NUVO-550173 format. One line per field, with one value per residue (C-alpha): residue number from 1; x, y, z. Coordinates in steps of 0.2 Angstrom, whole numbers, always signed. Last residue first. Example, Ala and Ser with C-alpha at 12.3 -4.5 7.8 and 13.67 -1.06 7.14 Angstrom:
# NUVO-550173
k 2; 1
c1 +68; +62
c2 -5; -22
c3 +36; +39
END
This chain:
# NUVO-550173
k 528; 527; 526; 525; 524; 523; 522; 521; 520; 519; 518; 517; 516; 515; 514; 513; 512; 511; 510; 509; 508; 507; 506; 505; 504; 503; 502; 501; 500; 499; 498; 497; 496; 495; 494; 493; 492; 491; 490; 489; 488; 487; 486; 485; 484; 483; 482; 481; 480; 479; 478; 477; 476; 475; 474; 473; 472; 471; 470; 469; 468; 467; 466; 465; 464; 463; 462; 461; 460; 459; 458; 457; 456; 455; 454; 453; 452; 451; 450; 449; 448; 447; 446; 445; 444; 443; 442; 441; 440; 439; 438; 437; 436; 435; 434; 433; 432; 431; 430; 429; 428; 427; 426; 425; 424; 423; 422; 421; 420; 419; 418; 417; 416; 415; 414; 413; 412; 411; 410; 409; 408; 407; 406; 405; 404; 403; 402; 401; 400; 399; 398; 397; 396; 395; 394; 393; 392; 391; 390; 389; 388; 387; 386; 385; 384; 383; 382; 381; 380; 379; 378; 377; 376; 375; 374; 373; 372; 371; 370; 369; 368; 367; 366; 365; 364; 363; 362; 361; 360; 359; 358; 357; 356; 355; 354; 353; 352; 351; 350; 349; 348; 347; 346; 345; 344; 343; 342; 341; 340; 339; 338; 337; 336; 335; 334; 333; 332; 331; 330; 329; 328; 327; 326; 325; 324; 323; 322; 321; 320; 319; 318; 317; 316; 315; 314; 313; 312; 311; 310; 309; 308; 307; 306; 305; 304; 303; 302; 301; 300; 299; 298; 297; 296; 295; 294; 293; 292; 291; 290; 289; 288; 287; 286; 285; 284; 283; 282; 281; 280; 279; 278; 277; 276; 275; 274; 273; 272; 271; 270; 269; 268; 267; 266; 265; 264; 263; 262; 261; 260; 259; 258; 257; 256; 255; 254; 253; 252; 251; 250; 249; 248; 247; 246; 245; 244; 243; 242; 241; 240; 239; 238; 237; 236; 235; 234; 233; 232; 231; 230; 229; 228; 227; 226; 225; 224; 223; 222; 221; 220; 219; 218; 217; 216; 215; 214; 213; 212; 211; 210; 209; 208; 207; 206; 205; 204; 203; 202; 201; 200; 199; 198; 197; 196; 195; 194; 193; 192; 191; 190; 189; 188; 187; 186; 185; 184; 183; 182; 181; 180; 179; 178; 177; 176; 175; 174; 173; 172; 171; 170; 169; 168; 167; 166; 165; 164; 163; 162; 161; 160; 159; 158; 157; 156; 155; 154; 153; 152; 151; 150; 149; 148; 147; 146; 145; 144; 143; 142; 141; 140; 139; 138; 137; 136; 135; 134; 133; 132; 131; 130; 129; 128; 127; 126; 125; 124; 123; 122; 121; 120; 119; 118; 117; 116; 115; 114; 113; 112; 111; 110; 109; 108; 107; 106; 105; 104; 103; 102; 101; 100; 99; 98; 97; 96; 95; 94; 93; 92; 91; 90; 89; 88; 87; 86; 85; 84; 83; 82; 81; 80; 79; 78; 77; 76; 75; 74; 73; 72; 71; 70; 69; 68; 67; 66; 65; 64; 63; 62; 61; 60; 59; 58; 57; 56; 55; 54; 53; 52; 51; 50; 49; 48; 47; 46; 45; 44; 43; 42; 41; 40; 39; 38; 37; 36; 35; 34; 33; 32; 31; 30; 29; 28; 27; 26; 25; 24; 23; 22; 21; 20; 19; 18; 17; 16; 15; 14; 13; 12; 11; 10; 9; 8; 7; 6; 5; 4; 3; 2; 1
c1 +689; +672; +668; +672; +684; +677; +660; +659; +664; +650; +637; +643; +644; +626; +619; +629; +621; +607; +604; +612; +603; +588; +591; +593; +578; +567; +576; +573; +555; +552; +559; +572; +577; +566; +566; +588; +595; +578; +579; +598; +600; +586; +597; +611; +597; +595; +614; +614; +600; +604; +620; +614; +603; +613; +625; +607; +600; +615; +611; +593; +592; +605; +594; +581; +586; +582; +567; +563; +543; +548; +564; +552; +539; +552; +560; +543; +535; +550; +557; +576; +573; +586; +573; +560; +571; +570; +549; +547; +563; +552; +537; +545; +555; +538; +527; +545; +547; +527; +527; +544; +538; +520; +508; +502; +495; +484; +487; +472; +482; +499; +515; +530; +545; +549; +535; +523; +536; +534; +517; +518; +532; +522; +507; +518; +531; +522; +509; +519; +532; +519; +512; +532; +536; +549; +548; +568; +570; +554; +561; +578; +571; +559; +571; +584; +570; +563; +581; +585; +565; +571; +588; +583; +573; +585; +580; +588; +572; +563; +578; +575; +556; +558; +569; +558; +542; +546; +554; +536; +539; +520; +509; +523; +535; +525; +517; +532; +537; +521; +521; +537; +533; +517; +527; +540; +527; +515; +534; +536; +520; +519; +526; +513; +499; +504; +508; +491; +481; +493; +489; +471; +474; +484; +470; +458; +469; +479; +482; +468; +461; +446; +458; +469; +455; +445; +462; +465; +445; +448; +466; +460; +444; +455; +469; +455; +447; +463; +470; +454; +452; +469; +467; +451; +447; +446; +457; +455; +438; +441; +451; +439; +425; +413; +396; +394; +385; +402; +407; +402; +418; +414; +432; +428; +424; +439; +450; +443; +442; +461; +462; +453; +462; +481; +476; +467; +483; +494; +481; +479; +498; +506; +491; +493; +511; +507; +504; +503; +519; +529; +541; +538; +553; +566; +565; +582; +572; +584; +595; +611; +625; +643; +650; +642; +647; +635; +632; +649; +648; +631; +642; +650; +649; +642; +636; +634; +632; +613; +609; +614; +609; +592; +593; +599; +586; +570; +582; +583; +563; +560; +572; +566; +547; +546; +537; +524; +521; +507; +497; +498; +491; +479; +473; +474; +464; +471; +471; +483; +482; +463; +449; +437; +439; +448; +460; +479; +481; +495; +479; +473; +491; +491; +472; +479; +494; +482; +471; +485; +495; +486; +487; +483; +494; +509; +526; +522; +520; +533; +545; +537; +541; +558; +570; +561; +559; +577; +586; +576; +582; +600; +596; +585; +603; +602; +608; +602; +587; +585; +582; +570; +559; +560; +554; +535; +535; +546; +536; +518; +523; +535; +521; +507; +512; +519; +502; +493; +512; +514; +517; +534; +539; +540; +550; +563; +562; +566; +581; +587; +582; +592; +607; +606; +608; +597; +581; +569; +568; +570; +553; +544; +554; +554; +533; +532; +541; +529; +514; +521; +504; +512; +523; +508; +497; +512; +512; +494; +494; +509; +499; +483; +492; +501; +482; +475; +490; +485; +466; +472; +478; +469; +454; +438; +432; +436; +423; +421; +423; +430; +439; +445; +452; +461; +470; +488; +492; +479; +483; +502; +499; +489; +502; +514; +505; +501; +518; +524; +512; +517; +537; +537; +552; +546; +530; +536; +556; +548; +539; +551; +563; +552; +547; +568; +569; +557; +561; +579; +572; +565; +578; +591; +607; +618; +628; +618; +601; +606; +613; +596; +585; +594; +594; +575; +571; +585; +580; +565; +582; +586; +573; +555
c2 +570; +576; +585; +602; +599; +582; +583; +601; +593; +578; +591; +604; +586; +581; +597; +601; +585; +587; +605; +602; +585; +594; +608; +595; +585; +601; +608; +589; +588; +606; +606; +615; +632; +644; +629; +631; +647; +648; +629; +630; +646; +638; +624; +633; +642; +625; +618; +638; +634; +614; +619; +634; +620; +608; +623; +632; +618; +619; +637; +634; +619; +628; +644; +635; +623; +604; +596; +585; +593; +612; +613; +604; +619; +632; +626; +626; +646; +656; +668; +661; +659; +646; +635; +648; +655; +640; +636; +656; +652; +634; +643; +656; +646; +636; +651; +656; +637; +637; +655; +653; +644; +656; +649; +636; +648; +654; +672; +684; +703; +702; +693; +703; +693; +705; +715; +699; +691; +707; +706; +688; +690; +703; +697; +681; +689; +698; +684; +670; +677; +682; +662; +657; +666; +671; +688; +689; +674; +673; +689; +683; +666; +674; +685; +670; +660; +673; +678; +660; +659; +675; +674; +672; +684; +697; +706; +724; +732; +718; +717; +732; +729; +714; +720; +736; +725; +711; +726; +733; +742; +744; +727; +714; +719; +722; +707; +696; +703; +698; +683; +679; +687; +675; +659; +662; +666; +649; +641; +646; +641; +622; +615; +625; +619; +603; +604; +606; +596; +581; +584; +582; +567; +562; +566; +553; +541; +530; +515; +507; +500; +513; +527; +526; +525; +538; +550; +543; +551; +567; +570; +564; +575; +593; +588; +584; +601; +611; +604; +603; +624; +629; +619; +624; +618; +624; +617; +599; +599; +603; +588; +576; +582; +597; +599; +595; +579; +573; +564; +577; +588; +603; +608; +611; +591; +586; +594; +587; +568; +572; +580; +564; +551; +560; +561; +544; +535; +543; +540; +523; +518; +520; +513; +499; +497; +491; +499; +488; +493; +502; +513; +531; +540; +549; +568; +576; +591; +600; +585; +578; +570; +579; +560; +552; +565; +570; +586; +589; +586; +596; +614; +612; +596; +577; +567; +550; +542; +535; +551; +565; +556; +557; +574; +579; +567; +580; +595; +592; +588; +602; +615; +609; +616; +614; +598; +605; +620; +609; +605; +624; +629; +614; +622; +641; +636; +646; +661; +675; +692; +689; +703; +692; +675; +660; +663; +668; +688; +684; +686; +666; +660; +667; +657; +641; +641; +646; +633; +620; +622; +609; +596; +584; +589; +586; +590; +608; +595; +584; +600; +610; +594; +585; +595; +602; +584; +577; +594; +592; +575; +584; +594; +583; +572; +554; +544; +528; +525; +545; +547; +531; +542; +556; +548; +550; +568; +574; +567; +571; +591; +592; +583; +591; +607; +603; +599; +583; +576; +564; +549; +553; +560; +544; +535; +550; +547; +528; +531; +542; +530; +518; +527; +528; +508; +493; +499; +483; +475; +494; +501; +488; +496; +513; +510; +505; +520; +531; +519; +522; +528; +545; +544; +544; +556; +569; +566; +570; +586; +593; +588; +596; +614; +616; +614; +625; +639; +634; +638; +655; +660; +654; +664; +660; +646; +655; +669; +683; +701; +693; +678; +686; +703; +689; +680; +685; +692; +706; +711; +708; +722; +734; +734; +736; +749; +761; +760; +766; +781; +785; +781; +794; +788; +788; +778; +762; +763; +764; +751; +738; +744; +738; +722; +718; +721; +709; +695; +698; +697; +679; +673; +672; +666; +683; +684; +675; +679; +699; +698; +690; +701; +715; +712; +708; +724; +736; +730; +745; +756; +754; +768; +768
c3 +790; +787; +769; +764; +747; +743; +749; +742; +722; +727; +732; +714; +703; +710; +707; +689; +683; +688; +681; +666; +664; +666; +653; +641; +643; +643; +626; +619; +626; +617; +601; +597; +590; +604; +619; +618; +626; +638; +642; +643; +655; +664; +669; +675; +686; +694; +695; +706; +716; +719; +723; +737; +745; +753; +761; +765; +775; +788; +791; +790; +802; +814; +815; +819; +831; +829; +840; +824; +823; +830; +817; +803; +806; +808; +792; +782; +791; +781; +790; +792; +774; +766; +760; +757; +742; +733; +734; +726; +715; +705; +706; +693; +683; +680; +674; +663; +658; +651; +645; +636; +619; +619; +602; +619; +628; +614; +611; +617; +619; +605; +607; +609; +614; +628; +632; +632; +645; +655; +655; +660; +672; +682; +690; +694; +704; +715; +722; +721; +732; +745; +742; +744; +761; +767; +762; +760; +756; +745; +734; +730; +725; +712; +706; +704; +695; +687; +680; +674; +663; +656; +651; +635; +632; +639; +655; +661; +666; +676; +687; +697; +695; +701; +715; +720; +718; +731; +745; +745; +761; +766; +758; +755; +768; +780; +780; +779; +796; +802; +795; +804; +818; +818; +814; +827; +840; +834; +836; +855; +859; +853; +868; +880; +868; +870; +887; +893; +880; +885; +904; +900; +891; +905; +918; +908; +911; +897; +887; +893; +877; +878; +883; +868; +854; +864; +863; +846; +840; +849; +841; +826; +824; +831; +818; +802; +805; +804; +791; +781; +785; +781; +764; +759; +742; +726; +716; +725; +721; +704; +702; +711; +699; +707; +711; +730; +742; +746; +732; +720; +729; +735; +739; +756; +757; +746; +756; +773; +765; +762; +778; +786; +775; +780; +802; +801; +795; +807; +821; +818; +814; +830; +843; +829; +832; +850; +867; +881; +888; +877; +889; +889; +877; +884; +885; +879; +868; +860; +855; +854; +843; +841; +845; +829; +819; +806; +817; +813; +795; +793; +797; +779; +773; +772; +758; +761; +743; +746; +757; +747; +731; +737; +742; +723; +719; +728; +725; +705; +702; +714; +707; +689; +688; +672; +669; +680; +669; +659; +676; +680; +662; +664; +679; +672; +656; +640; +631; +637; +642; +643; +639; +635; +645; +646; +658; +658; +664; +679; +688; +683; +687; +705; +707; +700; +710; +726; +721; +718; +735; +744; +733; +718; +705; +712; +709; +719; +735; +730; +730; +746; +759; +752; +757; +775; +780; +775; +780; +799; +799; +799; +810; +823; +823; +818; +834; +827; +843; +844; +828; +827; +841; +829; +815; +815; +823; +808; +794; +804; +804; +789; +777; +784; +784; +765; +758; +749; +746; +763; +755; +749; +764; +773; +761; +762; +781; +779; +769; +785; +795; +787; +784; +805; +806; +808; +799; +796; +814; +820; +813; +827; +841; +835; +833; +849; +856; +849; +854; +871; +878; +884; +866; +856; +865; +866; +846; +846; +856; +847; +831; +839; +842; +826; +817; +830; +823; +806; +809; +819; +803; +791; +799; +788; +802; +816; +812; +798; +809; +823; +819; +804; +815; +828; +813; +820; +806; +805; +825; +822; +806; +817; +829; +818; +810; +823; +831; +815; +813; +830; +828; +810; +802; +784; +788; +778; +784; +801; +799; +794; +805; +818; +809; +806; +825; +832; +819; +825; +843; +839; +830; +844; +834; +838; +822; +811; +816; +818; +799; +793; +802; +796; +779; +778; +786; +775; +758; +757; +761; +742; +737; +732
END
């Protein structure tokens, strides 16, 4: 395995930066990736590219196992349902009615930014749900107060994944618990570390420092009017523009209840869907609430909730005389059309991510290269940086998790020399290392053009995808640097200080560093 495995993601970044044609960059990255994977055999490269595109589309699973088992197609459908729902709310004037009500309390662009952050707190169940819903809900208000879509997209993205990671009840819980188990942590004979993976996850949440620091830093950016780098240009009032200049429909007879009904229904149905697919006892299953959330099928719950919400909302609006049947049909047609570019973007991103993970093995190359030179005190910081680099290159937190988690526990065993079967509570660095790895997996995607969350945020807010990632990176980097410093402090002190003292000191260093760097950036590069 040579340095050539680093070429595909680097080429994508360079081409996107120079040309700003992200789909073109993805396509070229896919071609380079399959050529590297097949050692330059053109025919094999074409076959591999076709195979990975077919797999990423979810059509192979659709044919063999049915729609319900195809996560990719279910997510595509959820995107389309959200697009249709947005159009229904715009067509009936429900979105306009919400903006009119909100304007009574929201009096400025600053208030609109605060409203976006508060709204994100309510959608901690799933990051896709959060990015699509908060962005779509805030769009009418953003137009009124000239909050640029790029700034709104940053606020949406910065809150979505961190809140999901910090919530013990989310669609990520099952995947994280599974990765902990695959890392060798379970209550079974022959386990590398003896512990219940679910409770390991609960105990590692305080060590997901990046999420905590980013959420607080985002609030700090808004409250202190921090604005520097490319974002400062978009924060200037005269630079305001929209990717979609369609004006909202007049209010007519639509009221705020017509806006609240679909949003609240979608939230309730998603939570109910997660519990139902997780076989919760309240739906006739055998699992408790927390256990059901751990085994929930997130994509199935999202797609089903989206479908029911769209149908129920269309019937609700029709019964109130807010929309005609022909207009409902047009909303479905235009919703599919409007979400087409986002679906294509996700398909290309997933295809490249799959090639890097399964064929080129970029993550394995980086992990093996860095893992051999680690010192015990720097393990948490190194895991954070390495996981961030891998997730940036792959554009997927879950892909980075699947690479890093099986590596970090055996690596920790080699460095601290614990015997197989050791209880988790006897390995002081275990929780910090796992928390740092999960933090890095989230951090890298916030700066990656391949990541689906920035794509979805750009879609829901009307921001240009490349500009969203470019402007957000200026704010994410200070947070990432400060979080790395926090993990250095944590790794250096946790063996000699108490767990709580070490955690508090590392969080203080990380948070203090992040706020200081953001303030410094605002002073040096801020708007004049």
